[in-house]
ZAFI-786911 format. One line per field, with one value per residue: residue in three letters; residue number from 1; x, y, z of N, C-alpha, C in turn. Coordinates in Angstrom, 2 decimals, padded with zeros to 5 digits, always signed. Each point is the difference from the previous one (the first is absolute). Example, Ala and Ser with C-alpha at 12.3 -4.5 7.8 and 13.67 -1.06 7.14 Angstrom:
2
semi: c(ala:ser)
voro: c(1:2)
n_px: c(+013.19:-000.35)
n_py: c(-005.69:+001.05)
n_pz: c(+007.80:-000.72)
ca_px: c(-000.89:+000.82)
ca_py: c(+001.19:+001.19)
ca_pz: c(+000.00:+000.06)
c_px: c(+000.90:-000.77)
c_py: c(+001.20:+001.09)
c_pz: c(+000.00:+000.73)
//
This chain:
114
semi: c(met:lys:ala:thr:ile:trp:his:asn:pro:asn:cys:gly:thr:ser:cys:lys:thr:leu:ala:leu:leu:gln:glu:arg:ala:gly:val:asp:leu:thr:met:val:glu:tyr:leu:gln:asn:pro:pro:ser:arg:glu:lys:leu:ala:ser:leu:tyr:ala:ala:ala:gly:ile:thr:pro:arg:glu:gly:leu:arg:thr:arg:gly:ser:pro:ala:glu:glu:leu:gly:leu:leu:asp:ala:asp:ala:asp:ala:ile:leu:asp:ala:met:ala:lys:glu:pro:ile:leu:ile:glu:arg:pro:leu:val:glu:thr:glu:lys:gly:val:arg:leu:cys:arg:pro:gln:glu:lys:val:leu:glu:ile:leu)
voro: c(1:2:3:4:5:6:7:8:9:10:11:12:13:14:15:16:17:18:19:20:21:22:23:24:25:26:27:28:29:30:31:32:33:34:35:36:37:38:39:40:41:42:43:44:45:46:47:48:49:50:51:52:53:54:55:56:57:58:59:60:61:62:63:64:65:66:67:68:69:70:71:72:73:74:75:76:77:78:79:80:81:82:83:84:85:86:87:88:89:90:91:92:93:94:95:96:97:98:99:100:101:102:103:104:105:106:107:108:109:110:111:112:113:114)
n_px: c(-000.98:-000.79:-000.90:-001.36:-000.33:-000.82:-000.17:-000.57:-000.26:-001.14:+000.73:-000.03:-000.40:-000.65:+000.17:-000.39:-001.12:-000.97:-000.14:-000.29:-000.85:-000.37:+000.12:+000.56:+001.20:+000.06:-000.94:-000.09:-001.41:-001.01:-001.09:-000.59:-000.85:-000.58:-001.47:+001.17:+001.09:-001.18:+001.40:+000.14:-000.94:+001.52:+000.43:-001.06:-000.43:+001.05:-000.46:-002.09:+000.53:+000.51:-001.16:-000.55:-001.53:-001.08:-000.72:-001.08:+001.33:+000.13:-001.67:-000.53:-000.66:+000.99:-001.11:-000.19:-000.86:+001.25:-000.46:-000.18:+001.70:-000.99:+000.82:-001.28:-000.51:+000.97:+000.45:+001.56:-000.52:-001.43:+000.59:+000.84:-001.39:-000.72:+001.33:+000.48:-001.31:+000.59:+001.38:-001.61:-000.53:+001.13:+000.52:+000.13:+001.36:+000.06:+000.81:+000.98:+001.19:+000.86:-000.34:-000.35:-001.53:-000.46:-000.90:-000.14:-000.68:+000.89:+000.15:-000.15:-000.37:+000.20:+000.39:-001.06:-000.40:+001.05)
n_py: c(+181.82:+001.31:+000.04:+001.12:-000.92:+000.56:-000.28:-000.84:-000.37:-000.12:+001.05:-000.72:+000.41:+000.25:-001.00:-000.15:+001.22:-000.04:-000.96:+000.78:+001.97:-001.10:+000.04:+001.06:-000.23:+000.57:-000.06:+001.10:-001.38:+000.94:-001.01:+000.70:+000.16:+000.18:-001.66:-000.74:+000.10:+000.54:+000.50:+001.18:+001.22:+000.19:-000.80:-000.30:+001.44:-000.25:-000.95:+001.06:+000.95:-000.95:-000.81:+001.51:-000.59:-000.22:+001.24:-000.03:+000.59:+001.14:+000.12:-000.74:-000.08:-001.28:-000.02:+001.25:+001.69:-000.04:-001.12:-000.62:+000.63:-000.49:-000.45:-000.79:+001.11:-000.03:+001.22:+000.35:+001.09:-000.05:-001.08:+000.92:+001.20:+000.12:-000.41:+001.22:-000.13:-000.47:+000.24:-000.73:+001.72:+000.21:+000.32:-001.01:-000.07:+000.70:+000.30:+000.23:+000.82:-000.50:-001.36:+000.65:+000.53:-001.23:+000.08:-001.04:+000.61:-001.16:-001.28:-000.13:+000.73:-000.97:-000.78:+000.41:+000.08:-001.12)
n_pz: c(+030.61:+000.26:+000.28:-000.22:+000.85:-000.51:+001.24:-000.75:+000.62:+000.16:-000.48:-000.30:-000.49:+001.05:+000.56:-001.06:+000.48:+000.98:-000.50:-000.55:+001.28:+000.59:-001.22:-000.86:-000.92:+000.89:-000.61:+001.13:+000.42:+000.50:+000.87:-000.73:+001.07:-001.57:+000.26:+001.77:-000.90:+000.16:-000.87:+000.35:-000.59:+000.57:+000.36:+000.17:+000.15:+001.19:+000.93:-000.76:+000.28:+000.28:-000.21:-000.46:+001.32:-000.27:+000.42:-000.68:-000.59:+001.69:-000.81:+001.04:-001.23:-000.32:+000.11:-000.41:+000.85:-001.07:-000.49:+000.76:-000.25:-001.14:+000.83:-001.37:+000.05:+001.20:+000.88:+000.47:+000.25:-000.60:-001.02:-000.49:+000.31:-001.16:-000.80:+000.71:-000.28:-001.52:+000.57:-000.22:-000.47:+000.48:-001.22:-000.12:+000.43:+000.66:-000.27:+001.59:-000.56:+000.34:-001.35:+000.73:-000.77:+000.65:-001.31:+000.84:-000.87:-000.26:+000.48:-001.43:+000.19:+000.80:-000.78:-000.43:+001.34:-000.33)
ca_px: c(-001.05:-000.99:-001.68:-001.12:-001.42:-001.51:+000.02:-001.34:-000.08:-000.89:+000.20:+000.41:+000.86:+000.65:+000.42:+000.99:+001.09:+000.77:+000.88:+001.11:+001.46:+000.86:+000.72:+000.71:+001.44:+000.27:-001.54:-000.34:-001.13:-001.17:-001.70:-001.28:-001.23:-000.83:-000.80:+000.36:+000.96:-000.04:+000.14:-000.30:-000.42:+000.82:+000.91:-000.92:+000.47:+001.38:-000.05:-000.23:+000.73:+000.98:-000.33:-000.11:-001.20:-001.66:-000.49:-001.05:+000.80:-000.03:-000.82:-000.36:-000.88:-000.36:+000.44:+000.04:-000.63:+000.59:-001.12:-000.90:+000.15:+000.01:+001.61:+000.21:-000.18:+000.50:+000.97:+000.78:+000.09:-000.84:+000.64:+000.95:-000.30:-001.12:+000.89:-000.11:-001.43:-000.46:+001.29:+000.10:+000.38:+001.20:+000.24:+001.03:+000.78:+001.07:+001.91:+001.17:+001.40:+000.85:+000.06:-001.81:-000.45:+000.00:-001.47:+001.10:-001.57:-000.19:+000.88:+001.35:-000.42:+001.02:+001.19:+000.55:+001.30:+000.89)
ca_py: c(+000.65:-000.45:-000.52:+000.02:-000.28:+000.10:-001.74:-000.93:-001.86:+000.26:+000.20:-000.94:+001.34:+000.39:-000.97:-000.21:+001.64:-000.35:-001.73:+000.18:+000.78:-000.67:-001.10:+000.89:+000.26:+001.27:+000.47:+000.65:+000.89:+000.37:-000.44:+001.09:-001.10:+001.51:+000.60:+000.48:+001.09:+001.30:+000.76:+001.23:-000.31:+001.48:-000.94:-000.17:+000.34:+000.17:-001.71:-000.15:+001.04:-000.70:-001.02:+000.63:+000.18:+000.90:-000.73:-000.07:-001.41:-001.18:-000.38:-001.18:-000.51:-001.64:-000.83:+001.38:+000.19:+001.21:+000.59:+000.21:+001.15:+001.17:+000.18:-000.12:+001.92:+001.22:+000.53:-001.06:+000.70:-000.25:-000.69:-000.30:-000.44:-001.37:-000.77:+000.09:-000.27:-001.36:-000.39:-001.11:+000.88:-000.37:-001.47:-000.80:+000.52:+001.63:-000.34:+001.15:-000.08:+001.34:+000.68:+000.13:-001.17:-000.58:-001.13:-000.52:-000.86:-000.82:+000.14:+000.11:+001.85:+000.76:-000.22:+001.64:+000.97:-000.53)
ca_pz: c(-000.38:+000.82:-000.74:+000.53:-000.98:+000.11:-000.68:-000.15:+000.22:-000.63:-001.46:-001.16:-001.25:+000.87:+000.57:-000.75:-000.04:+000.52:+000.14:-000.89:+000.91:+000.59:-000.53:-000.18:+001.54:+000.59:+000.70:+000.67:-000.63:+000.70:-000.83:+001.01:-000.83:+000.51:+000.69:+000.91:+000.21:-001.38:-000.77:+000.48:-001.06:-000.85:-000.76:-001.60:-000.88:-000.19:-000.51:-001.08:-000.88:+000.58:-001.11:-000.31:-000.05:+000.88:+001.20:-000.56:-000.01:+001.29:+000.76:+000.21:-000.79:+000.21:+002.07:+000.80:+000.46:-000.99:-001.04:+000.70:+000.85:-000.99:-000.76:-001.32:-000.43:+001.48:-000.66:+000.14:+001.75:+000.96:+000.23:+001.69:+001.17:+000.30:+000.40:+001.62:+000.78:-000.14:-000.38:-001.42:-001.56:-000.50:-001.02:+000.19:+001.25:-000.43:+000.39:-000.09:+000.56:-000.26:-000.79:-000.05:+001.22:-000.95:+001.22:-000.70:-000.71:+000.40:+001.93:-000.35:+000.14:+001.28:-000.76:-001.01:+001.21:+001.19)
c_px: c(-001.08:-001.33:-000.53:-001.65:-000.70:-001.11:-001.90:+000.74:-001.08:+000.37:+000.94:+001.49:+001.26:+000.28:+001.38:+001.50:+001.41:+000.74:+001.58:+000.81:+000.52:+000.46:+001.26:+000.88:+000.32:-001.09:-000.35:-000.63:-001.15:-001.11:-000.61:-001.28:-000.55:-000.85:+000.00:+000.16:+000.02:+000.35:-000.28:-000.49:+001.00:+000.95:-000.77:+000.27:+001.51:+000.14:+000.39:+000.98:+001.65:-000.27:-000.23:-000.93:-000.89:-000.04:-001.12:+000.89:-000.01:-000.76:-000.50:-001.73:-001.02:-000.31:-000.30:-001.20:-000.14:-001.56:-001.28:-000.32:+000.94:+001.68:+000.85:+000.88:+000.00:+001.20:+000.97:-000.25:-000.76:+000.36:+000.87:-000.58:-000.35:+000.77:+000.70:-000.64:-000.34:+000.90:-000.51:+000.08:+001.27:+000.11:+001.52:+000.92:+000.91:+001.17:+000.54:+000.73:+001.15:-000.21:-001.51:-000.80:-001.58:-002.04:+000.34:-001.25:+001.05:+001.30:+001.68:+000.82:+001.01:+001.44:+000.37:+000.71:-000.01:+001.13)
c_py: c(+000.40:-000.36:-000.12:-000.63:-000.03:-001.37:+000.02:-001.33:-000.67:-000.29:-001.21:+001.15:+000.51:-001.23:-000.21:+000.58:-000.29:-000.90:+000.65:+000.58:-001.35:-001.14:+000.80:+000.12:+001.48:+000.83:+000.12:+000.53:+000.12:-000.26:+001.18:-001.35:+001.74:+000.23:+000.22:+001.55:+000.35:+001.10:+001.43:+000.54:+001.23:-002.02:-000.77:+000.52:+000.20:-001.25:-000.02:+000.71:-000.49:-000.91:+000.49:-000.91:+001.22:-001.04:-000.97:-001.75:-001.42:-000.12:-001.39:+000.05:-001.11:-000.02:+001.44:+000.24:+001.06:+000.64:+000.99:+000.90:+001.10:+000.06:-000.36:+001.00:+000.63:-000.07:-000.18:+000.50:-001.33:-001.55:-000.38:+000.27:-001.81:-000.47:-000.44:+000.04:-001.50:-001.39:-001.28:-000.01:-000.46:-001.32:-000.52:-000.97:+001.11:-000.69:+001.25:-000.61:+001.22:+000.33:-000.05:-000.64:-000.35:-000.64:-001.14:-001.59:-000.12:+000.08:-000.10:+001.47:+000.23:-000.48:+001.47:+000.49:-000.67:-000.46)
c_pz: c(+001.09:-000.74:+000.96:-000.61:+000.45:-000.15:+001.00:+001.07:-001.24:-001.81:-000.58:-000.63:+001.75:+000.60:-001.25:-000.63:+001.66:+000.30:-001.65:+000.27:+000.69:-000.32:-000.01:+001.30:+000.26:+000.05:+001.12:+000.35:+000.92:-000.78:+000.86:-000.43:+000.28:+000.04:+000.81:+000.24:-001.49:-000.60:+000.10:-001.58:-000.25:+000.23:-001.16:-001.14:-000.57:-001.15:-001.49:-000.94:+000.04:-000.73:-001.35:-001.19:-000.11:+001.66:-000.96:-000.91:+000.72:+000.68:-000.08:-000.65:+001.04:+001.62:+000.76:-000.99:-000.80:-000.71:+000.98:+000.98:-001.13:-001.05:-000.55:-001.13:+000.69:-000.57:+000.80:+001.59:+000.52:-000.12:+001.24:+000.97:+000.59:+000.55:+000.74:+000.91:+000.43:-000.73:-000.91:-000.47:-000.16:-000.65:+000.85:-001.03:-000.42:+000.58:-000.99:+000.05:-000.96:-001.45:-000.88:+000.65:-002.09:+000.94:-001.44:-000.34:-001.30:+000.73:-000.84:-000.11:+000.60:-000.40:-000.27:+000.97:+000.85:-001.34)
//
């Protein structure tokens, strides 16, 4: 099974999710450090739709400039635009497999799509 994780190596939950994926037999894993290689606005919209969450639910509010940028009450388009410009605004980790997409907080949510 192919899996892609949008990963931040400085995030404990992201590292634990990555470890769960690496331990799983048969997982062909692609790791993307999204702060260096952010997904496009269109890819983010697609990931959130597949995960069944809104861009607002995928917005990182802790440790990011979300509040200062006025994003806490912003609409989905404004949030996606901001995430495309400032990937620190993307909550992590996002994992995509052929079974779906999950925002893996807590990390065990990844098991739903393996």
